[in-house]
All heavy atoms as an XYZ file, in Angstrom:
692
protein
N     111.146     90.778    117.259
C     111.859     90.785    118.472
C     111.755     92.161    119.163
O     111.802     93.184    118.475
C     113.375     90.521    118.161
C     114.216     90.574    119.405
S     115.963     90.210    119.046
C     115.878     88.599    118.370
N     111.511     92.181    120.397
C     111.427     93.443    121.156
C     112.745     93.739    121.829
O     113.541     92.845    122.028
C     110.352     93.315    122.260
C     108.956     93.136    121.755
C     108.146     92.230    122.344
C     108.478     93.894    120.672
C     106.854     92.022    121.848
C     107.205     93.733    120.224
C     106.380     92.819    120.794
O     105.128     92.625    120.381
N     112.964     94.966    122.160
C     114.198     95.311    122.861
C     115.317     95.697    121.872
O     115.123     95.646    120.676
N     116.386     96.052    122.431
C     117.511     96.423    121.607
C     118.663     95.510    121.801
O     118.652     94.663    122.675
N     119.613     95.569    120.976
C     120.756     94.666    121.150
C     121.958     95.072    120.328
O     121.914     95.905    119.468
N     123.022     94.376    120.566
C     124.249     94.548    119.858
C     124.570     93.156    119.277
O     124.632     92.171    120.013
C     125.407     94.979    120.697
C     125.068     96.336    121.365
C     126.695     95.084    119.897
C     126.085     96.779    122.399
N     124.711     93.037    117.970
C     125.055     91.779    117.397
C     126.482     91.390    117.787
O     127.343     92.217    117.889
C     124.960     91.778    115.863
C     123.540     91.928    115.389
O     122.633     91.469    116.120
O     123.299     92.426    114.297
N     126.660     90.110    118.056
C     128.020     89.622    118.384
C     128.826     89.538    117.133
O     128.448     88.932    116.194
C     127.904     88.277    119.061
O     129.193     87.760    119.388
N     129.958     90.196    117.159
C     130.909     90.140    116.028
C     132.144     89.467    116.535
O     132.822     89.938    117.439
C     131.204     91.546    115.534
C     132.171     91.524    114.369
C     129.927     92.339    115.184
N     132.499     88.286    115.911
C     133.646     87.589    116.388
C     134.933     88.439    116.434
O     135.193     89.216    115.553
C     133.859     86.460    115.290
C     132.475     86.279    114.753
C     131.879     87.665    114.786
N     135.645     88.288    117.555
C     136.858     89.006    117.688
C     136.750     90.446    118.220
O     137.721     91.109    118.458
N     135.512     90.913    118.426
C     135.327     92.290    118.892
C     135.021     92.405    120.371
O     135.095     93.448    120.939
C     134.195     93.002    118.100
O     132.942     92.300    118.444
C     134.399     92.937    116.638
N     134.538     91.282    120.979
C     134.148     91.338    122.365
C     132.808     91.946    122.552
O     132.393     92.137    123.711
N     132.038     92.157    121.507
C     130.669     92.653    121.598
C     129.777     91.646    122.277
O     129.931     90.423    122.108
C     130.129     93.034    120.244
N     128.837     92.148    123.082
C     127.867     91.253    123.789
C     126.541     91.334    123.067
O     126.217     92.360    122.495
C     127.701     91.705    125.222
C     128.960     91.616    126.053
C     128.727     92.137    127.426
O     127.578     92.014    127.915
O     129.663     92.568    128.053
N     125.767     90.242    123.215
C     124.416     90.271    122.735
C     123.531     90.703    123.851
O     123.521     90.067    124.910
C     123.974     88.879    122.198
C     124.870     88.501    121.010
C     122.496     88.876    121.818
C     124.628     87.090    120.509
N     122.806     91.764    123.684
C     121.916     92.312    124.746
C     120.496     92.388    124.182
O     120.200     93.253    123.304
C     122.357     93.689    125.201
C     123.840     93.805    125.689
C     124.243     95.230    125.882
C     123.948     92.974    126.928
N     119.628     91.554    124.657
C     118.236     91.565    124.218
C     117.337     91.548    125.428
O     117.548     90.768    126.342
C     117.945     90.322    123.318
C     116.452     90.294    122.893
C     118.860     90.299    122.108
N     116.333     92.425    125.463
C     115.419     92.490    126.573
C     114.344     91.466    126.522
O     113.913     90.937    127.517
C     114.822     93.901    126.723
C     115.863     94.983    126.985
O     116.804     94.653    127.764
O     115.746     96.064    126.432
N     113.805     91.220    125.291
C     112.698     90.254    125.113
C     112.638     89.775    123.712
O     113.125     90.408    122.758
C     111.426     90.963    125.535
N     111.994     88.623    123.580
C     111.774     88.038    122.265
C     110.431     87.339    122.192
O     109.984     86.826    123.226
C     112.941     87.060    121.915
C     112.950     85.900    122.818
C     112.810     86.609    120.422
N     109.797     87.400    121.028
C     108.553     86.643    120.849
C     108.665     85.976    119.512
O     108.957     86.602    118.448
C     107.356     87.608    120.839
C     106.082     86.995    120.264
C     105.327     86.017    120.876
C     105.412     87.261    119.061
N     104.286     85.704    120.101
C     104.273     86.489    118.974
C     105.692     88.125    118.020
C     103.441     86.471    117.869
C     104.836     88.172    116.936
C     103.707     87.333    116.893
N     108.446     84.675    119.473
C     108.454     83.889    118.244
C     107.074     83.172    118.160
O     106.644     82.600    119.151
C     109.578     82.836    118.226
C     110.962     83.469    118.219
C     111.326     84.014    116.902
O     110.781     83.607    115.854
O     112.269     84.847    116.889
N     106.459     83.266    117.076
C     105.063     82.756    116.969
C     105.008     81.288    116.468
O     103.999     80.676    116.489
C     104.185     83.621    116.145
C     104.542     83.723    114.681
C     104.045     82.798    113.749
C     105.373     84.741    114.208
C     104.374     82.892    112.448
C     105.732     84.780    112.931
C     105.227     83.871    112.007
O     105.594     83.935    110.710
N     106.044     80.804    115.841
C     105.919     79.431    115.329
C     107.237     78.642    115.436
O     107.940     78.348    114.499
C     105.496     79.480    113.838
C     106.541     80.152    112.953
O     107.431     80.838    113.490
O     106.419     80.027    111.712
N     107.551     78.247    116.648
C     108.788     77.578    116.913
C     108.695     76.072    116.920
O     107.628     75.499    117.200
C     109.366     77.994    118.263
O     108.522     77.570    119.267
C     109.612     79.466    118.355
N     109.755     75.449    116.536
C     109.895     73.993    116.675
C     111.073     73.848    117.674
O     111.945     74.715    117.785
C     110.285     73.315    115.407
C     109.085     73.097    114.430
C     109.217     73.632    113.138
C     107.942     72.478    114.816
C     108.137     73.444    112.236
C     106.900     72.308    113.957
C     107.038     72.780    112.639
O     105.953     72.570    111.782
N     111.167     72.710    118.380
C     112.261     72.516    119.359
C     113.653     72.693    118.758
O     114.522     73.288    119.331
C     112.036     71.098    119.869
C     110.656     70.734    119.549
C     110.269     71.542    118.339
N     113.833     72.177    117.522
C     115.176     72.266    116.938
C     115.511     73.716    116.558
O     116.676     73.990    116.296
C     115.267     71.361    115.708
C     114.145     71.461    114.769
C     114.048     72.377    113.691
C     112.945     70.666    114.727
N     112.835     72.126    113.068
C     112.165     71.098    113.674
C     112.481     69.633    115.482
C     110.950     70.557    113.333
C     111.265     69.034    115.162
C     110.514     69.507    114.071
N     114.547     74.575    116.553
C     114.858     75.983    116.263
C     115.341     76.771    117.458
O     115.987     77.742    117.345
C     113.611     76.694    115.711
C     113.138     76.146    114.352
O     113.960     75.709    113.576
O     111.886     76.156    114.098
N     114.943     76.293    118.624
C     115.148     77.151    119.832
C     115.832     76.451    121.006
O     116.168     77.134    121.964
C     113.798     77.747    120.353
C     113.168     78.616    119.281
C     112.798     76.612    120.739
N     116.059     75.155    120.950
C     116.599     74.476    122.126
C     117.950     75.000    122.600
O     118.160     75.151    123.821
C     116.686     72.930    121.902
C     115.329     72.268    122.159
O     114.440     72.856    122.700
N     115.236     71.036    121.694
N     118.816     75.284    121.656
C     120.153     75.836    122.127
C     120.000     77.153    122.829
O     120.559     77.431    123.836
C     121.108     75.929    120.931
N     119.133     77.998    122.249
C     118.901     79.320    122.887
C     118.180     79.180    124.178
O     118.458     80.008    125.092
N     117.322     78.182    124.360
C     116.638     77.987    125.651
C     117.685     77.597    126.710
O     117.611     78.183    127.851
C     115.671     76.828    125.540
C     114.351     77.056    124.902
C     113.557     75.754    124.743
C     113.536     78.055    125.669
N     118.623     76.783    126.425
C     119.631     76.424    127.401
C     120.482     77.640    127.771
O     120.667     77.905    128.980
C     120.556     75.340    126.843
C     121.792     75.079    127.758
C     119.795     74.018    126.630
N     120.902     78.436    126.800
C     121.718     79.607    127.089
C     120.869     80.635    127.849
O     121.337     81.197    128.853
C     122.261     80.201    125.782
C     123.216     79.223    125.159
C     122.891     81.554    126.005
C     123.591     79.557    123.695
N     119.640     80.937    127.358
C     118.810     81.919    127.984
C     118.485     81.605    129.453
O     118.559     82.385    130.379
N     118.067     80.344    129.686
C     117.694     79.910    131.043
C     118.908     79.953    131.943
O     118.796     80.317    133.155
C     117.039     78.553    131.014
C     115.593     78.610    130.455
C     114.955     77.284    130.415
N     113.522     77.408    129.985
C     112.863     76.446    129.468
N     113.397     75.241    129.292
N     111.573     76.654    129.128
N     120.085     79.563    131.442
C     121.298     79.606    132.284
C     121.633     81.046    132.602
O     122.219     81.307    133.706
C     122.447     78.961    131.511
N     121.272     81.979    131.764
C     121.561     83.401    132.023
C     120.442     84.074    132.873
O     120.538     85.274    133.188
C     121.671     84.186    130.735
N     119.406     83.287    133.238
C     118.332     83.872    134.086
C     117.138     84.340    133.311
O     116.273     85.021    133.876
N     117.017     84.011    132.025
C     115.887     84.492    131.254
C     114.594     83.776    131.711
O     114.608     82.645    132.197
C     116.083     84.229    129.765
N     113.465     84.438    131.511
C     112.148     83.831    131.695
C     111.652     83.454    130.336
O     111.599     84.309    129.449
C     111.160     84.841    132.375
O     111.718     85.254    133.634
C     109.828     84.241    132.575
N     111.269     82.156    130.162
C     110.811     81.710    128.899
C     109.487     80.934    129.078
O     109.429     79.973    129.794
C     111.874     80.739    128.243
C     111.402     80.307    126.877
C     113.197     81.392    128.167
N     108.451     81.414    128.405
C     107.124     80.830    128.546
C     106.485     80.729    127.149
O     107.029     81.191    126.147
C     106.187     81.689    129.422
O     105.886     82.957    128.723
C     106.786     81.942    130.794
N     105.234     80.208    127.116
C     104.471     80.350    125.912
C     103.652     81.629    126.061
O     103.762     82.346    127.054
C     103.561     79.082    125.729
C     102.579     78.857    126.847
O     102.201     79.786    127.593
N     102.128     77.669    127.037
N     102.825     81.933    125.089
C     102.085     83.189    125.120
C     101.060     83.301    126.256
O     100.649     84.359    126.605
C     101.401     83.425    123.760
N     100.656     82.158    126.828
C      99.721     82.133    127.949
C     100.459     82.311    129.304
O      99.787     82.399    130.273
C      98.953     80.814    127.950
N     101.756     82.317    129.262
C     102.499     82.505    130.529
C     102.937     81.202    131.181
O     103.544     81.219    132.231
N     102.609     80.083    130.547
C     103.021     78.772    131.085
C     104.416     78.507    130.612
O     104.872     78.950    129.555
C     102.121     77.640    130.514
C     100.664     77.858    130.945
O     100.420     78.303    132.099
O      99.742     77.643    130.086
N     105.190     77.710    131.393
C     106.598     77.410    130.979
C     106.603     76.864    129.551
O     105.788     76.048    129.221
C     107.027     76.375    132.013
C     106.194     76.633    133.196
C     104.840     77.089    132.666
N     107.577     77.328    128.781
C     107.701     76.843    127.418
C     108.140     75.385    127.431
O     109.126     75.031    128.122
C     108.693     77.701    126.608
C     108.865     77.256    125.210
C     107.917     77.578    124.229
C     109.925     76.381    124.826
C     108.087     77.168    122.926
C     110.048     75.958    123.530
C     109.114     76.362    122.604
O     109.244     75.900    121.276
N     107.400     74.557    126.715
C     107.720     73.129    126.664
C     108.095     72.704    125.235
O     107.216     72.662    124.355
C     106.465     72.344    127.077
C     106.665     70.838    127.078
O     107.793     70.370    126.860
O     105.657     70.085    127.309
N     109.370     72.496    124.999
C     109.797     72.122    123.650
C     109.113     70.854    123.138
O     108.898     70.711    121.953
C     111.300     71.917    123.742
C     111.711     72.482    125.049
C     110.482     72.536    125.927
N     108.757     69.947    124.026
C     108.124     68.686    123.588
C     106.713     68.971    122.960
O     106.313     68.330    122.080
C     107.983     67.689    124.740
C     109.334     67.165    125.182
C     109.167     66.222    126.344
C     110.536     65.755    126.795
N     110.388     64.867    127.967
N     106.004     69.991    123.515
C     104.713     70.358    122.970
C     104.816     70.836    121.559
O     103.922     70.693    120.738
C     104.042     71.405    123.908
N     105.961     71.417    121.224
C     106.179     71.954    119.899
C     106.455     70.867    118.859
O     106.544     71.153    117.670
C     107.326     72.964    119.907
N     106.604     69.626    119.272
C     106.756     68.532    118.336
C     105.453     68.312    117.541
O     105.517     67.866    116.396
C     107.175     67.241    119.042
C     108.613     67.255    119.613
C     108.815     66.003    120.476
C     109.634     67.311    118.479
N     104.355     68.520    118.165
C     103.045     68.255    117.533
C     102.596     69.424    116.619
O     101.981     69.243    115.573
C     101.965     68.012    118.575
C     102.190     66.808    119.371
C     102.180     65.525    118.610
O     101.318     65.448    117.667
O     103.013     64.638    118.830
N     102.941     70.616    117.004
C     102.534     71.819    116.215
C     103.448     72.917    116.649
O     104.060     72.900    117.679
C     101.099     72.191    116.472
C     100.784     72.553    117.901
C      99.349     72.937    118.142
N      99.090     73.172    119.499
C      99.406     74.264    120.196
N      99.974     75.277    119.566
N      99.187     74.395    121.477
N     103.556     73.891    115.779
C     104.393     75.040    116.122
C     103.771     75.796    117.237
O     102.554     75.892    117.350
C     104.507     75.983    114.901
C     105.273     75.392    113.756
C     105.316     76.329    112.623
N     106.177     75.825    111.589
C     106.349     76.319    110.411
N     105.693     77.409    110.073
N     107.181     75.774    109.564
N     104.556     76.324    118.164
C     104.059     77.009    119.287
C     104.753     78.395    119.481
O     105.793     78.638    118.889
C     104.330     76.216    120.598
O     105.719     75.980    120.737
C     103.617     74.884    120.562
N     104.076     79.199    120.285
C     104.644     80.521    120.573
C     105.675     80.411    121.687
O     105.487     79.666    122.646
C     103.572     81.531    120.958
C     102.650     81.934    119.840
C     101.625     82.954    120.279
O     100.833     82.610    121.123
O     101.715     84.101    119.785
N     106.700     81.241    121.604
C     107.705     81.361    122.638
C     107.852     82.750    122.985
O     107.937     83.673    122.099
C     109.037     80.811    122.122
C     110.256     80.890    123.052
C     111.101     79.680    122.891
C     111.027     82.168    122.786
N     107.817     83.072    124.295
C     108.056     84.423    124.776
C     109.182     84.305    125.793
O     109.140     83.569    126.742
C     106.745     84.962    125.496
C     107.000     86.392    126.007
C     105.554     84.930    124.559
N     110.210     85.147    125.561
C     111.357     85.108    126.435
C     111.729     86.554    126.833
O     111.568     87.501    126.036
N     112.209     86.749    128.053
C     112.563     88.045    128.514
C     113.608     87.982    129.568
O     113.957     86.905    130.091
C     111.311     88.822    129.032
O     110.990     88.375    130.311
N     114.055     89.140    129.944
C     115.059     89.309    131.045
C     114.361     89.123    132.418
O     115.074     89.199    133.439
C     115.763     90.616    130.983
C     114.826     91.812    131.124
O     113.614     91.615    131.333
N     115.347     92.983    131.015
N     113.131     88.882    132.496
C     112.389     88.682    133.745
C     111.489     89.847    134.094
O     110.284     89.667    134.083
N     112.022     91.011    134.431
C     111.214     92.154    134.822
C     110.186     92.585    133.733
O     109.154     93.101    134.035
C     112.223     93.217    135.066
C     113.464     92.539    135.493
C     113.464     91.318    134.619
N     110.539     92.402    132.463
C     109.633     92.778    131.404
C     108.588     91.716    131.072
O     107.641     92.049    130.273
C     110.426     93.052    130.113
C     111.381     94.252    130.142
C     112.151     94.283    128.829
C     110.605     95.515    130.340
N     108.672     90.557    131.634
C     107.874     89.414    131.146
C     106.349     89.651    131.274
O     105.574     89.444    130.314
C     108.269     88.150    131.811
C     108.013     86.956    130.987
N     108.874     86.632    129.912
C     107.033     86.019    130.953
C     108.401     85.571    129.290
N     107.273     85.151    129.928
N     105.880     90.088    132.414
C     104.471     90.300    132.579
C     103.961     91.385    131.653
O     102.835     91.238    131.122
C     104.131     90.684    134.060
C     104.326     89.507    134.974
O     104.282     88.335    134.540
O     104.486     89.765    136.195
N     104.731     92.462    131.437
C     104.311     93.500    130.490
C     104.237     92.950    129.094
O     103.290     93.268    128.346
C     105.314     94.683    130.566
O     105.325     95.160    131.938
C     104.895     95.783    129.647
N     105.215     92.161    128.708
C     105.210     91.613    127.362
C     104.002     90.669    127.172
O     103.327     90.704    126.127
C     106.529     90.832    127.141
C     106.703     90.155    125.766
C     106.589     91.160    124.652
C     108.038     89.464    125.712
N     103.719     89.807    128.134
C     102.590     88.933    128.071
C     101.305     89.682    127.952
O     100.417     89.354    127.176
C     102.519     87.930    129.254
C     103.606     86.893    129.236
C     103.551     86.093    130.592
C     103.526     85.943    128.087
N     101.142     90.746    128.746
C      99.951     91.579    128.665
C      99.783     92.198    127.339
O      98.700     92.311    126.778
C      99.952     92.643    129.747
N     100.908     92.664    126.741
C     100.866     93.286    125.441
C     100.394     92.223    124.384
O      99.529     92.562    123.531
C     102.270     93.790    125.017
C     102.315     94.301    123.632
N     101.777     95.528    123.265
C     102.860     93.763    122.511
C     101.967     95.689    121.967
N     102.644     94.668    121.487
N     100.901     91.011    124.466
C     100.486     90.004    123.554
C      99.036     89.590    123.713
O      98.328     89.337    122.760
C     101.405     88.746    123.675
C     102.854     88.965    123.236
C     103.665     87.773    123.605
C     102.908     89.271    121.760
N      98.537     89.519    124.977
C      97.165     89.183    125.240
C      96.191     90.207    124.760
O      95.103     89.886    124.332
C      96.977     88.905    126.733
C      97.733     87.714    127.298
C      97.270     86.416    126.632
O      96.118     86.193    126.314
N      98.230     85.578    126.388
N      96.619     91.506    124.771
C      95.764     92.604    124.387
C      95.753     92.827    122.923
O      94.945     93.576    122.402
C      96.100     93.857    125.107
C      95.802     93.803    126.590
O      94.894     93.128    126.983
N      96.584     94.446    127.395
N      96.650     92.195    122.174
C      96.759     92.390    120.757
C      95.735     91.488    120.040
O      95.284     90.478    120.590
C      98.160     92.028    120.289
N      95.340     91.887    118.875
C      94.535     91.022    118.037
C      95.337     89.767    117.750
O      96.518     89.710    117.953
C      94.116     91.740    116.786
C      93.217     92.914    117.000
C      92.837     93.560    115.669
O      92.852     92.894    114.630
O      92.476     94.736    115.695
N      94.663     88.777    117.163
C      95.393     87.565    116.790
C      96.625     87.921    115.986
O      96.548     88.557    114.953
C      94.479     86.634    115.993
O      93.343     86.321    116.795
C      95.223     85.320    115.646
N      97.784     87.569    116.487
C      99.029     88.015    115.901
C      99.405     87.025    114.811
O      99.950     87.443    113.792
C     100.121     88.090    116.961
C      99.858     89.134    118.026
C     100.898     88.991    119.167
C      99.897     90.516    117.446
N      99.182     85.781    115.027
C      99.544     84.777    113.989
C      98.734     83.517    114.214
O      98.742     82.966    115.262
C     101.039     84.469    114.054
C     101.518     83.419    113.029
C     101.529     83.959    111.661
O     101.691     85.144    111.443
N     101.298     83.099    110.711
N      97.942     83.162    113.203
C      97.154     81.983    113.297
C      97.908     80.875    112.504
O      98.125     81.007    111.290
C      95.801     82.197    112.705
N      98.324     79.809    113.215
C      99.031     78.773    112.526
C      98.232     77.460    112.682
O      97.762     77.159    113.752
C     100.436     78.577    113.114
O     100.283     78.284    114.501
C     101.289     79.742    112.925
N      98.059     76.835    111.581
C      97.387     75.529    111.562
C      98.313     74.481    110.952
O      97.892     73.498    110.419
C      96.078     75.602    110.786
O      96.358     76.067    109.460
C      95.083     76.501    111.472
N      99.572     74.724    111.047
C     100.571     73.855    110.424
C     100.972     72.783    111.430
O     100.758     72.899    112.633
C     101.853     74.636    109.969
O     102.388     75.316    111.136
C     101.486     75.646    108.898
N     101.581     71.756    110.973
C     102.026     70.644    111.804
C     103.553     70.523    111.678
O     104.205     71.209    110.884
C     101.383     69.361    111.406
O     101.827     68.926    110.109
N     104.107     69.547    112.403
C     105.546     69.356    112.372
C     106.006     68.841    111.038
O     107.221     68.827    110.745
C     105.972     68.318    113.450
N     105.093     68.455    110.163
C     105.481     67.988    108.825
C     105.780     69.108    107.892
O     106.296     68.917    106.772
C     104.345     67.127    108.274
N     105.499     70.349    108.289
C     105.710     71.504    107.447
C     107.189     71.737    107.171
O     108.023     71.704    107.968
C     105.156     72.771    108.040
C     103.637     72.699    108.046
O     103.046     71.961    107.237
O     103.072     73.439    108.880
């Protein structure tokens, strides 16, 4: 995970503050709740190629998810594109 944050502690009023996140092997059931919350808050969520993240595509195989506060998104995608292969997955939804 990129960026900084404060973990939410029940009863403290602490907020979760994250600038960006990258997950290399997501399934829809791992991220759907976070997608709803993030998109409602204005987050930009794509795959590593910059296309909108499609949870249905993740049913066939694990996929990358890139999420950000928006202004950082292009920089994050460029960083991922310029990196060597970060994670090679050949697993299926049966894993």
